[in-house]
C-alpha positions in Angstrom: 119.4 1.7 -1.7 116.1 1.9 -3.6 116.6 5.3 -4.9 120.1 4.4 -6.0 118.6 1.5 -8.0 116.0 3.7 -9.6 118.5 6.3 -10.6 120.8 3.7 -12.0 118.0 2.1 -14.0 117.0 5.4 -15.4 120.5 6.3 -16.2 121.1 3.1 -18.1 118.1 3.6 -20.2 118.9 7.2 -21.0 122.5 6.3 -21.9 121.3 3.4 -24.1 118.6 5.3 -26.0 120.7 8.4 -26.6 123.2 6.5 -28.5 122.9 7.0 -32.3 122.3 3.3 -33.1 119.0 3.4 -31.1 117.2 5.9 -33.2 114.8 4.7 -35.8 116.4 4.5 -39.3 115.9 7.6 -41.1 114.7 5.9 -44.3 113.0 2.9 -42.7 109.6 3.8 -44.1 106.8 1.4 -44.5 103.5 1.4 -46.5 100.6 0.0 -44.5 96.8 -0.1 -44.8 94.4 0.4 -41.9 90.7 0.9 -41.7 90.6 0.9 -45.5 93.2 3.7 -45.9 96.9 3.6 -46.9 99.6 5.3 -44.9 103.4 5.7 -45.0 104.9 5.1 -41.5 108.3 4.7 -39.8 109.4 1.5 -38.3 110.7 2.0 -34.7 112.4 -0.4 -32.3 111.3 -0.9 -28.8 113.9 -0.6 -26.1 113.0 -3.1 -23.5 115.1 -3.2 -20.2 118.0 -1.6 -22.2 117.7 -4.1 -25.0 116.8 -2.7 -28.5 114.2 -5.0 -30.2 113.4 -5.0 -33.9 110.4 -7.3 -34.5 110.2 -9.2 -37.7 106.6 -7.8 -37.9 107.5 -4.1 -37.8 106.5 -2.0 -34.9 105.5 1.6 -35.8 103.7 4.8 -34.6 100.1 5.2 -35.7 100.3 8.0 -38.3 97.1 9.8 -37.1 96.7 9.1 -33.4 100.4 8.9 -32.4 100.5 5.6 -30.3 102.9 2.7 -30.8 101.5 -0.4 -32.4 103.2 -3.9 -31.8 102.2 -7.3 -33.2 100.4 -9.7 -30.9 103.5 -12.0 -31.0 105.5 -9.2 -29.5 103.5 -9.5 -26.2 103.9 -13.4 -26.2 107.6 -13.4 -26.8 108.7 -10.4 -24.8 106.3 -10.5 -21.8 106.0 -14.4 -21.5 102.3 -14.0 -21.8 99.8 -16.4 -23.4 98.1 -14.8 -26.3 94.9 -16.3 -28.0 93.2 -15.0 -31.1 89.5 -15.5 -31.8 89.0 -15.1 -35.6 85.3 -15.0 -35.4 85.0 -12.1 -33.0 88.5 -10.6 -34.1 89.4 -10.5 -30.4 92.8 -10.8 -28.7 93.0 -12.4 -25.3 96.3 -11.8 -23.3 96.9 -13.8 -20.1 99.7 -13.2 -17.8 99.8 -14.6 -14.3 96.5 -13.6 -12.9 95.8 -10.7 -15.4 93.5 -11.1 -18.4 93.1 -8.5 -21.2 90.5 -8.8 -24.0 90.7 -6.3 -26.9 88.7 -6.3 -30.2 89.8 -4.8 -33.5 88.8 -1.2 -33.9 86.9 -1.3 -30.5 87.5 1.1 -27.6 85.9 -1.4 -25.2 88.5 -3.5 -23.6 88.0 -5.9 -20.6 90.5 -6.3 -17.8 89.9 -9.3 -15.6 86.2 -9.2 -16.9 85.7 -5.5 -16.1 84.9 -3.2 -19.1 87.2 -0.2 -19.6 86.9 2.4 -22.5 90.1 3.3 -24.2 91.0 7.0 -24.5 90.7 8.6 -27.9 91.4 6.4 -30.9 93.8 3.9 -29.1 92.5 0.8 -30.4 93.8 -2.6 -31.9 94.0 -2.5 -35.6 94.2 -5.0 -38.5 97.1 -3.9 -40.4 98.2 -4.9 -44.0 101.8 -4.4 -45.1 103.2 -3.9 -48.5 103.7 -7.7 -49.0 99.9 -8.3 -48.5 100.6 -9.8 -45.1 97.9 -8.8 -42.6 98.6 -8.7 -38.9 96.7 -7.8 -35.7 98.6 -4.9 -33.9 97.9 -3.8 -30.4 98.6 -0.5 -28.5 102.0 -1.0 -26.7 101.4 1.5 -23.8 97.9 0.2 -22.8 98.9 -3.4 -22.7 102.3 -2.8 -21.0 100.9 -0.6 -18.3 97.9 -2.9 -17.6 100.5 -5.7 -17.0 102.3 -3.4 -14.6 105.2 -2.4 -16.6 106.7 1.2 -17.0 106.5 2.7 -20.6 108.3 5.8 -21.7 109.1 7.7 -24.8 112.5 9.1 -25.7 111.7 12.4 -27.6 115.2 12.9 -29.0 115.5 9.6 -30.7 111.8 9.0 -31.1 111.7 5.4 -29.7 109.5 3.9 -27.0 111.0 2.0 -24.1 109.8 -0.3 -21.4 111.1 -1.1 -18.0 109.9 -4.4 -16.7 112.4 -4.7 -13.7 110.3 -2.7 -11.3 111.3 0.7 -9.7 111.2 0.1 -5.9 113.3 -3.1 -5.5 116.4 -3.5 -3.7 119.5 -4.3 -5.7 120.1 -7.7 -4.3 116.5 -8.6 -4.8 116.9 -7.7 -8.5 119.6 -10.2 -9.0 118.5 -13.0 -11.3 119.7 -16.7 -10.1 120.6 -18.8 -13.2 119.6 -22.2 -11.9 120.1 -24.4 -14.9 121.8 -24.6 -18.3 120.9 -27.8 -20.1 120.6 -29.4 -23.5 117.2 -30.4 -24.8 116.0 -32.3 -27.9 112.9 -31.7 -29.9 111.5 -34.1 -32.5 115.0 -34.2 -34.2 118.6 -34.8 -33.1 119.4 -31.1 -33.3 120.2 -29.9 -29.8 118.6 -26.9 -28.2 119.9 -24.9 -25.2 117.5 -24.2 -22.3 118.4 -21.6 -19.7 116.3 -21.2 -16.5 116.4 -18.2 -14.0 114.4 -17.1 -11.0 113.5 -13.9 -12.8 112.8 -12.6 -16.2 115.9 -12.9 -18.3 117.6 -9.8 -19.6 120.0 -11.0 -22.2 121.9 -10.2 -25.4 123.5 -12.6 -28.0 126.6 -12.1 -30.0 127.9 -14.3 -32.9 131.7 -14.6 -33.3 133.8 -16.3 -36.0 137.3 -17.8 -36.1 136.4 -20.0 -34.3 132.6 -20.0 -34.5 130.9 -19.2 -31.2 127.7 -17.9 -29.8 127.8 -15.7 -26.7 124.8 -15.2 -24.4 125.2 -12.5 -21.8 122.5 -12.4 -19.0 122.4 -9.1 -17.2 121.8 -8.8 -13.3 122.4 -12.4 -13.0 124.3 -14.8 -10.7 125.1 -18.5 -11.3 123.3 -20.9 -8.8 123.3 -24.1 -11.0 121.5 -27.0 -9.5 122.6 -29.4 -12.3 125.7 -31.6 -12.6 127.9 -29.2 -14.5 131.6 -29.8 -13.7 133.6 -26.4 -13.0 137.3 -25.8 -13.5 138.8 -22.4 -12.7 135.4 -20.9 -12.4 134.1 -22.0 -15.7 131.4 -24.8 -16.1 131.6 -27.1 -19.1 129.0 -29.2 -20.9 130.1 -31.6 -23.6 127.4 -31.8 -26.3 129.2 -33.1 -29.4 126.0 -32.9 -31.5 126.1 -30.7 -34.4 126.1 -27.7 -34.5 127.4 -27.6 -30.8 130.7 -29.1 -29.7 130.7 -27.7 -26.0 129.2 -25.0 -23.9 130.9 -22.9 -21.3 129.0 -21.3 -18.3 130.7 -18.6 -16.1 130.0 -15.7 -13.8 131.5 -13.2 -16.2 131.5 -10.3 -13.8 130.3 -9.3 -10.3 130.0 -5.6 -10.7 127.6 -5.6 -12.5 126.4 -9.2 -12.1 126.6 -10.9 -15.4 126.4 -14.5 -16.4 128.0 -15.5 -19.7 127.2 -18.6 -21.7 129.6 -19.4 -24.5 128.4 -22.0 -27.2 131.3 -23.5 -29.2 130.0 -24.3 -32.7 131.2 -26.9 -35.3 130.2 -24.6 -38.0 128.4 -21.3 -38.7 124.7 -21.6 -37.6 121.7 -19.5 -37.4 119.6 -19.5 -34.2 116.2 -18.5 -32.8 115.2 -17.7 -29.2 111.9 -18.3 -27.5 111.0 -17.1 -23.9 109.0 -19.1 -21.7 107.8 -19.4 -18.1 106.9 -15.7 -18.1 110.2 -14.8 -19.4 112.2 -16.7 -16.7 113.4 -19.4 -19.3 115.1 -19.1 -22.7 115.2 -21.8 -25.3 117.6 -21.2 -28.0 117.3 -23.3 -31.2 119.6 -23.6 -34.1 117.5 -23.2 -37.2 117.6 -23.2 -40.9 116.2 -20.0 -42.3 113.6 -20.3 -44.9 113.4 -17.6 -47.5 111.4 -17.3 -50.8 109.7 -19.9 -52.8 110.2 -19.7 -56.6 108.8 -21.4 -59.6 111.8 -22.5 -61.8 112.7 -25.0 -64.6 115.0 -27.7 -63.2 116.4 -30.3 -65.7 113.7 -29.4 -68.2 110.9 -29.7 -65.7 108.9 -27.1 -63.8 109.7 -27.2 -60.1 109.0 -25.3 -56.8 112.3 -24.2 -55.2 112.5 -23.4 -51.5 115.5 -21.2 -50.8 117.1 -21.6 -47.3 120.4 -21.7 -45.6 120.8 -25.3 -44.7 119.6 -28.9 -45.1 116.6 -29.3 -42.8 115.1 -32.6 -41.9 111.8 -32.8 -43.8 108.6 -34.7 -43.1 106.2 -35.2 -45.9 102.3 -35.9 -45.3 99.4 -36.0 -47.6 95.8 -35.0 -46.7 92.5 -35.2 -48.4 89.2 -33.1 -48.7 90.7 -31.0 -50.1 93.8 -32.7 -51.5 97.1 -31.4 -50.4 100.7 -32.3 -49.6 102.4 -31.0 -46.5 106.2 -30.5 -46.1 107.2 -29.9 -42.5 110.8 -28.4 -42.5 112.2 -29.1 -39.0 114.3 -26.7 -37.0 113.5 -23.9 -39.3 112.5 -20.3 -39.1 110.4 -18.4 -41.7 111.7 -15.1 -43.0 109.4 -12.3 -44.1 106.4 -13.1 -41.9 104.6 -15.8 -40.1 102.4 -16.7 -43.1 102.9 -16.3 -46.9 101.1 -17.5 -50.1 102.5 -18.0 -53.6 100.2 -18.4 -56.6 102.7 -20.9 -58.3 100.9 -23.2 -60.8 103.3 -26.1 -61.2 101.9 -29.5 -62.6 99.1 -30.5 -60.3 100.0 -27.8 -57.7 97.7 -24.7 -57.9 99.0 -22.6 -54.9 101.7 -22.8 -52.2 101.2 -21.8 -48.5 103.9 -21.4 -46.0 103.8 -20.6 -42.3 105.7 -20.7 -39.0 103.9 -23.8 -37.6 102.8 -24.0 -34.0 103.6 -27.6 -32.9 100.6 -29.8 -32.6 100.3 -33.4 -31.1 102.7 -34.8 -33.7 105.6 -32.8 -32.4 107.2 -31.5 -29.2 106.3 -28.1 -27.9 109.9 -26.7 -28.3 110.0 -27.6 -32.0 110.7 -24.8 -34.6 108.8 -25.9 -37.8 108.1 -24.1 -41.1 105.0 -25.9 -42.7 104.8 -25.7 -46.5 101.4 -26.7 -48.0 100.9 -27.6 -51.7 97.3 -27.1 -52.6 96.3 -29.6 -55.3 94.1 -29.0 -58.3 90.6 -30.3 -58.2 90.2 -33.8 -59.6 93.8 -34.9 -58.9 93.9 -38.1 -56.7 96.9 -39.5 -54.9 99.5 -36.8 -56.0 103.2 -37.4 -55.5 106.3 -35.1 -55.6 110.0 -35.7 -55.8 112.1 -33.8 -53.3 115.8 -33.1 -53.7 117.9 -31.1 -51.1 120.8 -29.0 -52.2 123.2 -26.7 -50.5 120.7 -23.7 -50.2 117.6 -24.9 -51.8 115.0 -27.6 -51.7 113.6 -28.6 -55.1 110.1 -30.1 -55.3 109.0 -31.5 -58.6 105.5 -32.8 -59.0 105.5 -36.3 -60.6 104.1 -36.4 -64.2 100.3 -36.3 -64.1 97.3 -35.9 -66.4 97.5 -32.1 -65.7 100.8 -31.8 -67.5 99.2 -33.0 -70.7 95.7 -31.7 -70.3 95.1 -27.9 -69.7 91.7 -26.9 -68.3 90.6 -23.3 -67.5 87.4 -21.3 -67.1 87.0 -18.1 -69.1 83.8 -16.4 -68.2 81.0 -18.9 -68.9 83.2 -20.8 -71.3 85.5 -23.8 -70.6 88.8 -24.2 -72.4 90.3 -27.8 -72.8 93.7 -28.4 -74.4 95.7 -31.6 -75.0 99.4 -31.4 -75.5 100.9 -33.9 -77.9 104.5 -34.6 -78.1 104.5 -33.6 -81.8 102.1 -32.5 -84.5 99.4 -35.2 -84.8 96.2 -36.2 -86.4 93.2 -36.6 -84.2 89.5 -37.3 -84.4 86.9 -35.4 -82.3 83.2 -36.3 -81.9 80.4 -35.1 -79.7 77.4 -37.3 -78.6 74.6 -35.0 -77.6 72.4 -37.8 -76.2 75.2 -39.1 -74.1 76.5 -35.6 -73.3 80.1 -36.6 -73.9 82.9 -35.7 -76.2 85.6 -38.1 -77.4 89.0 -36.9 -78.8 91.1 -39.8 -80.2 94.9 -39.3 -80.6 97.5 -41.9 -81.7 99.0 -43.2 -78.6 102.5 -42.7 -80.0 102.0 -39.0 -80.3 100.8 -38.4 -76.7 102.5 -39.1 -73.3 99.2 -39.9 -71.6 98.3 -43.1 -69.8 94.9 -44.2 -68.6 93.5 -42.0 -65.8 90.6 -39.9 -64.6 90.0 -36.2 -63.7 87.1 -35.1 -61.6 86.1 -31.5 -62.7 82.4 -30.9 -61.5 82.4 -27.2 -62.5 78.6 -27.2 -63.4 79.4 -27.9 -67.1 82.1 -30.6 -67.3 81.6 -33.5 -64.9 84.9 -35.4 -65.5 87.4 -36.4 -68.1 88.5 -40.1 -68.6 91.6 -41.2 -70.5 91.5 -44.7 -72.1 93.9 -46.5 -74.3 92.2 -48.6 -77.1 94.5 -50.4 -79.6 96.8 -47.8 -81.1 94.8 -44.7 -80.0 94.3 -43.0 -76.8 90.8 -41.6 -76.1 90.2 -38.5 -74.0 86.4 -38.6 -73.1 84.9 -35.5 -71.6 81.6 -36.0 -69.9 79.3 -33.0 -69.5 76.7 -32.0 -66.9 74.3 -30.6 -69.7 74.2 -30.3 -73.4 77.0 -28.1 -74.9 78.2 -26.3 -78.0 81.9 -26.3 -78.9 84.5 -24.7 -81.1 87.6 -26.4 -82.3 90.5 -23.9 -81.9 93.4 -26.1 -83.2 94.5 -27.0 -86.8 93.5 -30.2 -88.5 97.1 -31.5 -87.7 98.6 -29.9 -84.5 100.7 -30.4 -81.4 98.1 -28.8 -79.2 94.5 -29.7 -79.6 92.2 -27.0 -78.1 88.4 -26.9 -77.7 86.3 -24.1 -76.4 83.2 -25.3 -74.8 80.0 -23.4 -73.6 76.6 -24.5 -72.5 73.9 -25.1 -75.2 71.3 -22.4 -74.7 68.5 -24.5 -76.5 68.3 -27.1 -73.7 65.4 -29.1 -72.2 64.0 -28.2 -68.8 65.2 -31.5 -67.5 68.7 -30.2 -67.9 68.0 -27.6 -65.2 68.3 -29.0 -61.7 66.8 -27.3 -58.7 67.2 -28.2 -55.0 64.2 -27.6 -52.8 65.1 -27.3 -49.1 62.3 -27.8 -46.7 63.5 -26.0 -43.5 63.8 -27.6 -40.1 62.2 -31.1 -39.6 62.3 -34.1 -37.4 63.5 -33.1 -33.9 63.7 -29.5 -35.0 60.1 -28.0 -35.3 61.4 -24.4 -36.1 59.0 -21.6 -35.0 55.8 -22.9 -33.1 52.8 -20.4 -32.9 49.1 -20.7 -33.0 49.2 -24.5 -32.8 51.4 -24.6 -36.0 54.9 -26.1 -36.4 56.9 -24.4 -39.0 58.5 -27.6 -40.1 55.1 -28.9 -41.2 54.2 -25.8 -43.4 57.7 -25.9 -44.9 57.5 -29.7 -45.8 53.9 -29.4 -47.3 54.7 -26.4 -49.6 58.1 -28.1 -50.5 56.4 -31.3 -51.6 53.9 -29.5 -53.8 56.6 -27.4 -55.2 58.7 -30.5 -56.1 55.6 -32.1 -57.8 54.8 -29.0 -59.8 58.4 -28.3 -60.9 58.6 -32.1 -62.0 55.4 -31.7 -64.0 57.1 -28.8 -65.9 60.0 -31.0 -66.8 62.6 -29.8 -64.4 65.0 -32.1 -62.5 64.5 -31.7 -58.7 66.3 -32.7 -55.6 64.7 -32.3 -52.1 66.9 -32.1 -49.0 64.1 -33.9 -47.1 60.7 -35.2 -48.4 59.6 -36.6 -44.9 59.5 -35.2 -41.4 63.3 -36.0 -40.8 66.1 -33.9 -39.4 68.9 -32.9 -41.7 72.1 -31.2 -40.6 72.3 -27.5 -41.6 75.7 -27.9 -43.2 74.4 -31.0 -45.3 71.7 -28.9 -47.0 74.1 -26.7 -49.2 76.6 -29.8 -49.5 73.7 -31.7 -51.3 73.3 -28.9 -53.8 77.0 -28.4 -54.4 77.8 -32.0 -54.8 75.0 -32.4 -57.5 76.2 -29.0 -59.1 72.5 -27.9 -59.4 71.4 -24.6 -61.0 69.4 -23.0 -58.2 68.7 -23.6 -54.5 65.3 -22.7 -53.0 64.9 -22.9 -49.2 61.3 -22.9 -47.9 60.7 -21.4 -44.4 57.8 -19.7 -42.3 58.5 -16.6 -40.3 57.6 -15.5 -36.8 57.8 -12.2 -34.8 56.9 -11.2 -31.2 54.5 -8.6 -32.6 51.5 -10.8 -33.8 50.3 -7.9 -36.0 53.1 -8.4 -38.5 52.5 -10.5 -41.6 53.7 -10.8 -45.3 56.3 -12.5 -47.3 60.1 -12.0 -47.3 62.9 -13.4 -49.6 66.4 -13.7 -48.2 69.6 -13.8 -50.2 73.4 -13.5 -49.9 74.7 -10.2 -51.7 78.4 -11.1 -51.2 78.5 -14.6 -52.9 81.4 -14.4 -55.4 80.5 -17.3 -57.6 76.8 -16.6 -58.1 74.4 -13.6 -58.1 71.3 -14.5 -56.2 69.5 -11.1 -56.3 67.9 -11.6 -59.8 66.4 -14.9 -58.5 65.2 -13.2 -55.3 63.6 -10.3 -57.3 61.5 -12.4 -59.7 60.3 -14.9 -57.1 59.2 -12.1 -54.8 57.4 -10.2 -57.7 55.4 -13.4 -58.7 54.7 -14.3 -55.0 53.2 -10.8 -54.3 51.3 -10.8 -57.6 49.9 -14.3 -57.1 48.9 -14.3 -53.4 48.2 -10.6 -52.6 50.4 -10.9 -49.5 52.3 -8.0 -48.1 55.8 -7.5 -49.5 58.0 -7.5 -46.3 61.1 -7.0 -48.4 64.0 -8.7 -50.1 66.5 -9.1 -47.2 70.3 -9.5 -47.3 71.4 -12.4 -45.1 75.0 -13.2 -45.9 75.6 -15.3 -42.7 72.9 -17.9 -43.3 74.6 -21.3 -44.0 72.2 -22.2 -46.9 72.9 -18.9 -48.5 76.6 -18.5 -48.1 77.8 -22.0 -48.5 75.9 -22.8 -51.7 77.8 -22.3 -55.0 74.8 -21.5 -57.1 72.1 -18.6 -56.9 70.1 -19.4 -53.7 67.1 -17.9 -51.9 65.4 -18.5 -48.7 61.6 -17.8 -48.9 59.8 -16.9 -45.6 56.2 -17.8 -46.8 54.5 -15.8 -44.0 54.3 -15.1 -40.3 52.8 -18.0 -38.4 52.9 -15.7 -35.3 50.0 -13.9 -37.1 46.8 -15.9 -36.4 45.2 -15.0 -39.8 48.4 -15.8 -41.7 48.9 -19.0 -39.9 45.5 -20.1 -41.0 46.1 -19.2 -44.6 49.6 -21.0 -44.5 47.7 -24.3 -43.4 45.2 -24.0 -46.2 45.9 -26.3 -49.1 44.6 -23.8 -51.7 46.7 -21.0 -50.4 49.8 -23.3 -50.5 48.9 -24.0 -54.1 48.9 -20.4 -54.9 52.4 -20.0 -53.1 53.7 -22.9 -55.2 52.4 -21.5 -58.5 53.8 -18.2 -57.8 57.3 -19.6 -57.1 57.2 -21.8 -60.2 56.4 -18.7 -62.3 59.3 -16.9 -60.6 61.7 -19.8 -61.4 60.5 -19.9 -65.1 61.0 -16.2 -65.4 64.6 -16.5 -63.9 65.6 -19.1 -66.4 64.2 -17.2 -69.3 65.8 -13.8 -68.3 69.1 -14.8 -66.7 70.2 -18.4 -67.5 
């Protein structure tokens, strides 16, 4: 009996994969990027227990190392496994029953139930970027499948992989799956879902029929053993649903040789659906979903709008969140087409970007919900944004309510800022700049501009904010600056678009330059402790002296701490960012197990996009070595330090010396030597502003 079962299983697989429809499509080529290189690959399906599976994230053969790569979600959906992703370590964790697999991107080292195993050759997980810029973690099919106890094969003729999860040495009767329940569930909406439970992993297929509209679910190697209250007539069980899109459901033992259970869902209308496996593949939840397609920027009734194309009218939940400002639309009972996560750089009104994803339900929803989440990222400075949402036959139209951003255009061009005011017709206007108050006022007749009183927070290091005030017959647009500026008027004396180019005034006072001094550690955090010296004390003493010296030079300074107090690490860069300072200097003292090591180091972040810190590091190091005679222990790249990677301006961390070296610890305690350090840092700051600012 066992041999007969094994032969039958193999024969079914061979017959199935030898049919023309199973071969990978001849022209189904994909362009992907892995390990920094581009490749053209062919998408292939996976034949699983005789069922051909095309994943929405393409499965393909590695073009160099000839192994099959599948997306993480394939493992979760098809094996009923739990899959977790650790973004920090780039590690996939697969759990099924008592088996755990840990795999890291591009690493041959994997861990099976905590025990290390080295993968053969180049068979490693990969981060793959597809032609639509969608990046996914792909894992080796054979290794994961065989580790979980499944049989994996390769059909050479049709060039497709196949998996047999049913086992090879099981009696025929033991292989029969008992279908114990067919029921209706509800998620967070009234739309019904179908839940099917079995005693084994469900091997099923689905077919959509029309005239009338029906959905047929065939479950192979299965017998009915329903434990619910379904009434049967002539061998067919019936469930009255009467909730769109389901009218009724028929359940029957469709055949006995082979065993097959058929579930027929009678529909009130055409409907798309989505299936999710659970309970290690022993259950199936079928949801009727609205398919969400592309999101376009269009003009609707004369207004710019965001248009979501879909195939139905989903129930929509709208939420607003702050820090940062964003509007969230949850489209219920919906499935995202084209990937699990997409971004659109649509600039519409106060919306600067749109993000959309297949959302995993959280505490607000039920676990069986299918939700597409659309996030509207809001431009900086906009408070309490609102949108108008209209639903049509196949699209959802989102129109941001009229806001200041529709009248005022703001952009950054290199070191310049461009501010434009859109009038409703050609208009006279007055413009004036107060250098003492550091503000510009543009006055426009109110009848010529559709702008009410309001406020925009900019805080880009040059412009603080923009305030709109109505005074009599005029509307005043007041631009407040962080520092002194020069400006060029780009518009005509009478114009329908008033445009001003703004740049910082190069001839400014030292007081316009703001410096944060960050004394490392403090309070309950002593830092390094060697030779009777607490690092926090040296850091504070030098920082206080540096603060006094810079103030004497006329600079504006801010200290993250000026006493022996504890400051959270994340708060230090936040202080600098909130105040839009010009440079950030963090003061520390070094230590090393080798007490012979001494000298000064300057640390910086080489990968900061919005500020180049290397020039600041260079001039400060040069002045420190020249002024103190200490050893130059190098300018060190430290992109992971919080105070260096979260600050938005040039930032350095100065290691004044090694307190683990007795002689250097004594020097660092000495007030005169601290004065030398401070004078050298100040000279470095002055040179930096002279050369680079």
